[in-house]
C-alpha positions in Angstrom: 0.0 0.0 0.1 1.5 3.1 -0.9 2.3 5.5 1.4 0.4 8.3 2.8 0.8 12.1 4.3 0.5 12.4 8.1 -3.1 14.0 8.4 -1.5 16.9 10.5 1.9 17.5 9.4 1.4 17.5 5.6 3.7 15.6 2.8 5.5 13.0 5.4 8.1 10.3 4.3 7.3 6.6 4.5 8.3 4.5 7.0 9.9 2.5 4.8 11.8 5.0 3.1 13.0 6.8 6.7 14.0 3.4 7.2 16.1 3.1 4.0 17.4 6.7 5.3 18.9 5.7 8.3 16.3 4.5 10.7 18.5 1.5 11.3 21.0 3.3 12.2 19.7 6.0 14.5 18.5 2.5 16.2 22.1 1.4 16.6 21.6 -1.9 15.0 22.2 -3.2 11.7 18.6 -6.0 12.5 17.4 -8.7 10.7 13.7 -9.2 10.3 12.2 -10.8 13.4 9.7 -12.5 14.3 6.6 -10.8 16.3 3.2 -12.3 17.3 0.4 -13.1 14.6 -2.3 -13.5 16.8 -3.6 -16.4 15.5 -5.4 -19.0 16.9 -4.1 -22.8 16.6 -7.2 -24.8 16.6 -5.7 -28.2 16.0 -7.0 -31.3 18.0 -4.3 -32.4 20.4 -4.1 -36.1 20.3 -4.2 -38.2 23.4 -0.9 -39.6 22.6 2.4 -39.1 26.0 5.0 -38.3 23.2 2.9 -35.2 22.2 4.7 -32.2 23.2 7.5 -33.8 24.7 10.2 -31.9 23.2 10.7 -28.0 24.4 13.0 -27.7 21.5 14.7 -29.0 18.4 18.0 -28.8 16.6 17.6 -29.5 13.2 20.9 -30.2 11.3 20.7 -29.9 7.9 23.1 -31.2 5.7 22.5 -29.3 2.6 23.9 -30.5 -0.9 22.3 -33.9 -0.1 24.5 -36.7 2.0 24.9 -40.1 -0.1 22.9 -42.7 2.2 25.2 -45.3 1.1 28.3 -43.9 2.7 26.2 -43.2 5.6 23.1 -44.3 7.2 22.3 -47.0 4.6 25.8 -48.7 3.4 24.4 -52.0 0.8 27.8 -53.9 1.5 26.5 -56.9 -0.8 25.3 -54.3 -4.1 27.9 -54.2 -6.7 31.0 -52.0 -6.4 29.4 -49.6 -9.0 26.5 -49.2 -6.0 28.6 -49.9 -2.8 31.8 -48.0 -3.8 35.2 -49.1 -1.7 33.5 -48.2 2.2 32.8 -50.8 4.4 29.8 -51.2 6.8 30.3 -51.4 10.5 28.8 -52.9 13.0 27.3 -49.9 15.6 26.5 -50.3 19.2 23.2 -51.9 18.7 23.3 -55.7 17.5 22.3 -55.6 13.9 22.2 -52.5 12.9 25.2 -51.3 10.6 26.7 -48.0 9.4 29.4 -46.8 6.7 32.9 -46.9 8.1 32.5 -43.4 7.8 30.5 -42.9 10.8 32.4 -44.5 13.4 31.5 -41.9 16.1 28.3 -41.8 15.4 27.7 -45.9 15.3 28.6 -45.4 18.9 25.3 -43.5 20.0 23.3 -45.8 17.6 21.5 -46.8 20.3 20.1 -43.5 21.3 19.2 -43.0 17.7 16.8 -43.7 15.3 17.7 -44.3 11.4 14.8 -43.8 8.7 16.1 -45.5 5.3 12.9 -44.7 3.4 12.8 -40.7 3.4 11.4 -40.1 -0.1 10.9 -36.3 -1.6 10.7 -37.6 -5.7 12.3 -34.3 -6.4 16.1 -34.0 -7.8 16.1 -30.4 -7.3 18.1 -28.9 -4.2 15.9 -26.1 -3.8 12.5 -27.4 -4.6 13.4 -30.4 -2.7 14.6 -28.7 0.0 11.4 -26.7 -0.1 9.4 -30.1 0.5 11.7 -30.7 3.4 12.2 -27.7 4.9 7.7 -26.9 4.7 6.1 -30.1 4.6 4.3 -29.0 1.5 4.7 -30.2 -2.0 6.1 -27.4 -3.9 3.9 -26.1 -7.4 7.6 -26.4 -9.3 10.1 -29.4 -9.4 12.4 -27.2 -11.0 15.8 -25.9 -9.3 17.0 -22.6 -8.7 13.5 -21.3 -8.2 13.7 -18.5 -6.2 12.1 -17.4 -2.7 8.3 -16.2 -3.7 5.6 -14.4 -1.6 3.4 -17.2 -2.1 6.1 -19.8 -0.8 4.1 -22.1 2.4 6.1 -21.1 5.5 9.0 -23.3 6.9 8.7 -25.4 9.6 11.0 -22.9 11.5 8.8 -20.4 11.2 5.8 -22.2 12.2 7.3 -23.2 15.3 8.6 -19.8 16.2 5.4 -18.5 15.8 2.5 -21.0 16.8 5.1 -22.5 19.7 6.9 -18.9 20.7 9.5 -19.3 23.4 8.5 -18.4 27.0 12.3 -17.8 27.8 14.0 -16.2 25.0 12.9 -13.4 22.8 14.5 -15.7 20.0 11.8 -18.5 19.4 13.0 -19.8 16.0 17.2 -19.3 14.9 18.8 -20.0 11.4 22.4 -20.1 11.5 25.5 -19.8 10.3 23.8 -18.5 7.0 20.6 -19.4 4.8 21.0 -21.7 2.1 21.3 -20.9 -1.4 22.4 -22.9 -4.6 25.7 -21.6 -6.5 24.9 -17.8 -8.0 23.6 -17.1 -4.4 20.2 -18.2 -5.7 18.1 -18.6 -2.4 15.8 -21.6 -1.9 12.6 -20.9 -1.3 10.7 -22.3 1.8 13.6 -20.5 4.6 11.3 -18.0 5.8 7.7 -16.6 6.7 6.3 -17.7 3.4 2.4 -16.1 2.3 2.6 -15.3 6.4 5.0 -12.4 5.6 7.7 -10.8 7.7 6.1 -11.9 10.9 6.3 -15.4 10.9 10.4 -15.2 9.9 12.7 -17.1 12.1 15.6 -15.3 13.1 18.8 -15.3 10.6 22.1 -15.5 12.6 24.6 -15.0 10.1 28.3 -15.8 11.6 31.2 -17.4 12.0 31.2 -19.0 15.2 34.8 -20.1 15.1 35.7 -16.7 15.8 35.2 -15.4 19.4 34.0 -14.0 20.5 31.5 -14.7 18.1 29.6 -11.8 16.3 26.4 -12.3 14.8 25.6 -10.5 11.7 23.3 -7.7 12.6 22.8 -8.0 16.1 25.9 -6.8 17.5 25.5 -2.9 19.0 27.8 -1.0 17.5 30.7 0.1 19.6 30.4 3.4 19.5 26.9 3.1 20.9 26.9 2.7 24.7 23.8 1.7 26.8 22.5 4.1 27.7 22.7 6.1 24.2 21.1 2.9 22.9 17.9 3.1 25.5 18.0 7.0 24.1 17.8 6.0 20.8 15.1 3.7 21.6 12.9 6.1 23.4 13.8 8.7 20.3 12.2 5.6 18.0 9.3 5.2 20.3 8.3 8.9 19.9 8.9 9.0 16.3 6.7 5.4 16.0 3.7 7.3 17.4 4.1 9.8 14.9 3.9 7.5 12.3 1.1 5.7 14.2 -1.1 8.3 13.8 -1.3 7.8 10.6 -2.7 4.7 8.0 -1.1 1.5 10.4 -0.1 -1.3 7.9 1.1 -4.5 8.6 4.5 -3.6 7.1 4.5 -0.7 10.4 3.4 -3.2 12.5 5.9 -6.2 11.7 9.1 -3.3 11.9 7.7 -2.3 15.6 8.0 -5.8 17.0 11.2 -6.3 14.9 13.0 -3.0 16.3 11.0 -4.2 20.1 12.8 -8.0 19.8 16.3 -6.2 19.0 16.3 -4.5 22.6 15.1 -7.2 23.9 17.6 -9.5 22.5 20.6 -6.8 22.9 19.0 -6.5 26.7 18.6 -10.2 27.6 21.3 -11.6 29.5 20.7 -15.0 28.4 20.9 -14.4 24.6 24.2 -12.4 25.4 25.7 -15.7 27.2 24.5 -17.9 24.5 26.6 -16.4 22.0 29.7 -16.9 24.8 31.5 -20.3 23.2 34.7 -19.0 25.2 32.5 -20.0 28.1 33.0 -23.8 27.1 35.8 -25.7 28.0 38.6 -26.1 25.0 38.1 -29.4 25.3 34.3 -29.7 24.3 35.1 -26.9 22.0 37.3 -29.3 20.1 35.4 -32.2 20.1 32.2 -30.5 18.3 35.0 -29.9 15.9 37.4 -26.6 15.0 35.0 -25.8 11.9 31.7 -24.0 11.0 29.8 -26.7 11.2 31.0 -28.0 14.7 30.7 -24.8 16.4 27.3 -23.7 15.1 26.1 -27.3 16.7 27.6 -26.1 19.9 25.7 -22.7 19.6 22.6 -24.4 18.9 22.7 -26.5 22.4 23.7 -23.3 23.7 20.9 -21.3 22.5 18.1 -24.3 23.5 19.3 -23.9 26.8 18.8 -20.3 26.7 15.1 -21.2 25.5 15.2 -21.1 22.0 12.6 -23.7 20.7 14.0 -24.1 17.5 17.5 -24.1 16.2 18.1 -24.9 12.5 22.1 -25.3 11.6 22.7 -24.9 8.2 25.9 -27.0 6.8 27.9 -23.9 5.9 29.7 -23.4 2.5 33.3 -23.3 3.9 36.9 -24.3 2.3 37.2 -25.2 -0.9 35.7 -28.3 -2.2 38.4 -30.8 -4.0 35.9 -31.1 -6.8 34.4 -28.6 -9.2 31.1 -27.7 -8.2 29.8 -27.3 -4.2 32.0 -27.2 -0.8 28.2 -28.6 0.7 27.4 -32.1 0.0 26.8 -31.8 -3.7 29.4 -35.1 -4.6 28.6 -35.1 -8.4 32.7 -36.2 -8.5 35.2 -37.7 -6.2 32.2 -38.7 -3.8 34.6 -41.0 -2.1 37.2 -38.8 -1.4 34.8 -36.2 -0.5 33.1 -38.0 2.6 36.0 -39.7 3.3 38.5 -36.9 4.2 35.9 -33.6 4.7 32.1 -34.2 5.0 32.1 -37.2 6.7 34.5 -36.7 9.7 33.1 -33.1 10.6 29.4 -34.5 10.7 30.6 -37.5 12.3 32.2 -36.2 15.4 30.0 -33.2 15.9 27.0 -35.0 15.2 28.1 -37.5 18.1 29.1 -34.9 20.2 26.3 -33.4 19.8 24.1 -36.6 21.3 26.6 -37.6 24.2 26.7 -33.1 25.6 22.8 -33.4 25.4 22.6 -36.8 27.1 25.3 -35.5 29.6 23.4 -32.2 30.9 20.0 -33.9 30.7 18.8 -32.3 27.7 18.5 -34.8 25.6 14.9 -36.0 26.7 13.5 -32.7 26.5 15.5 -32.1 22.9 14.4 -33.2 19.9 17.5 -33.3 17.2 17.5 -34.1 13.3 20.1 -34.6 10.9 18.7 -34.5 7.6 19.3 -33.4 3.7 17.0 -32.2 1.2 17.7 -35.3 -0.7 20.1 -38.2 -1.2 22.6 -39.4 -3.9 22.3 -41.7 -6.9 22.9 -45.7 -6.3 25.4 -45.8 -8.9 28.6 -43.8 -9.2 29.1 -41.9 -12.1 32.0 -41.6 -14.5 33.7 -39.2 -12.4 33.3 -40.6 -8.8 30.2 -39.0 -7.9 26.7 -39.5 -7.1 24.2 -37.6 -8.4 21.4 -35.8 -7.0 18.3 -38.4 -5.5 15.4 -37.8 -4.0 13.7 -41.0 -4.5 14.8 -42.1 -1.3 17.7 -41.0 1.6 18.4 -41.7 5.2 17.5 -39.4 8.1 18.8 -40.0 11.7 16.9 -38.5 14.9 16.9 -38.5 18.5 15.7 -37.2 21.4 12.4 -36.5 23.3 11.4 -39.5 24.3 11.8 -41.0 20.6 13.3 -45.0 20.8 16.8 -45.6 20.1 18.2 -48.4 18.5 15.5 -48.6 15.6 15.6 -48.1 12.3 12.6 -46.7 10.5 11.7 -48.4 6.7 14.1 -49.8 4.4 15.4 -49.0 0.7 15.9 -51.3 -1.8 19.1 -53.6 -2.2 20.8 -50.9 -4.0 19.3 -48.0 -2.0 17.2 -46.6 -4.8 13.8 -46.7 -3.8 12.1 -47.3 -0.3 11.3 -50.9 0.1 9.0 -50.6 3.0 7.7 -47.8 5.1 7.9 -44.7 3.0 8.5 -41.5 4.7 7.3 -38.2 3.3 7.7 -34.6 4.2 4.9 -34.0 5.3 4.8 -37.0 7.6 8.5 -35.6 8.9 7.0 -32.2 9.3 3.8 -33.4 11.2 6.2 -35.5 13.4 8.3 -32.3 14.7 5.0 -30.4 15.3 3.7 -33.2 17.4 6.6 -33.3 19.6 6.8 -30.0 20.4 3.4 -29.6 21.1 1.3 -28.3 18.0 -1.4 -30.7 16.6 -0.2 -31.2 12.9 -3.9 -30.5 12.3 -3.7 -26.9 13.4 -5.8 -24.8 11.2 -4.5 -21.2 10.7 -5.7 -17.8 8.7 -3.7 -16.3 6.3 -3.1 -13.0 5.9 -6.7 -12.5 3.9 -8.4 -14.7 6.1 -8.3 -18.0 4.4 -8.4 -20.7 6.6 -5.0 -23.1 6.2 -3.8 -26.6 7.8 -0.4 -26.3 8.8 0.5 -30.1 7.5 -0.7 -31.0 3.9 -2.1 -34.2 5.4 0.8 -35.2 7.3 0.6 -38.0 9.8 3.4 -38.4 13.0 6.1 -41.1 12.3 4.3 -43.9 14.5 7.4 -45.5 15.3 9.0 -42.3 16.3 6.2 -41.0 18.5 4.0 -44.1 19.5 0.1 -44.5 18.9 
């Protein structure tokens, strides 16, 4: 809606234009969009299942690029060499369950994990298969490089942070250390509030937690702005806000109000500030998590949920240089064996196992849902350059905590890891499981910005093997 002049003051610049020319500078912050309360009623029927709401928080480790199921949780030792490659399978702590030899640390915590070997999106494009996994709603387009749209379905992170806001932290839902994008910085859809707008957006914390002290892009007080001056500027903004509020009150204006108020809450919250202070952890524990962005981001995620954040999504970062042409992520189109052996699996394996052990030792695993999954898997057959290509038909997921039974495998793939052989699990069921465990009924109904009722999940059903019946 176009800006309108204030009725008493003649022509007036719009709130958007005022912000562009210095509003955030006056605040002393460079602030990303922060969630506000949408005032939405959750009308879902709460199921009478003991696991409902068992999780107080969730850590989602999203392994962007697509980890190969064969070299992680679903090895195929009896398949031909062009399928199984050169890796052996190894026994885990649970008799009868084997992982790839690339995951020796994770094998030791298998008794705390449920492994789903039959995830499927049937989409072979990073961005749209990713959007399906991150929202639980099948995207209209299955093409690659589809940019975000105002019509996108809200992400799981957005819905959790909005419908189940934290009672202990101003940060209900956080994504770090960066958002996901294809080469050329083409951002994936399905990572924000979608058609629900900025009020539903998770907090995106762009950071490098390997560098201490941790500085969060957009959420660090400017060096020349002491506490008193910051509070003075907040008072000034309240006066300016009353000027704007006297005119037309738009949805964008309301979202802005909530954003700058949340910024002050974050900066003034001792719990928030302490959560970023990784230097409070022992050097030994920081090393155990790994001296790389993914590892330290997982440690930061643990500290955030301790401080009350409801959901933290840790995206696998674009860190370092890949030994092959293409992406430094899990997108192993060439030299798959060396890439997973030397870089990817060692980082994930140690970090994931350390996170599980750390949460358990702190008494937090029973109330924290932990998930490790990517947007899809990799092709069963090794290609001509020693890589595996995109494969949305079948892949694996590891999940733990929140009372989920450990030491089990849900579903199975066929003999070459190409398609689900039993119990196919789709993103809508994954989303329903996350919502259920966090105490949000999957059949919750909410109203979109024009008043239409929308269902939180697209007919998804919580995975019974994980939540009970």
